C-alpha positions, 0 to 999 in steps of 0.5 A: 500499499502507498499512502499519499498527501495532497497539499493543495496550497494558495501561494498567489495573491488573490483568492482562488474560487472553484478549486477542484483536486483530482487524482486521475492515477486512482480516479479520485475527485475531492469535493471542490472548494467554493474558495481558498483563501491567499495562504491557505492549504487544505490536504487530501489523503489518498492510498494506492494498492501496489500490484504484484507486477509492480513489486516484481519489477522494482520499479517506480510507481507514479501518481499524479494530482491535478488542481483546477480553479477560476482564476489560474491555468490547471496545475499538476504534480507527479511523485514516484515511489519505488516499491520492494519487499 
C-alpha cells in the first residue's frame, strides 16, 4: 500500500474560487472548494494498492494530482514511489 498526501496551497495574491482537485491515476475526485484564501492550504489523503507486478518489477509507481480553479491555468504534480519487499 502507498499512502499519499496531496497538499493544495494558495501561494498567490488573490482568493481562488471553484478549486477542484482530482487524482486521475487513482480515479479520485475530491470535493470542490468554493474558495481558497491567500496563504491557505488543504490536505487530502489517498491510498493505492501495489500490485504484484509492480513489486516484481521493483520499479517506480507514478501518481499525479491535478488542481483547477477559476483564476489560474490547471496545475499538476507527479510523484513516483519505488516499491520493493
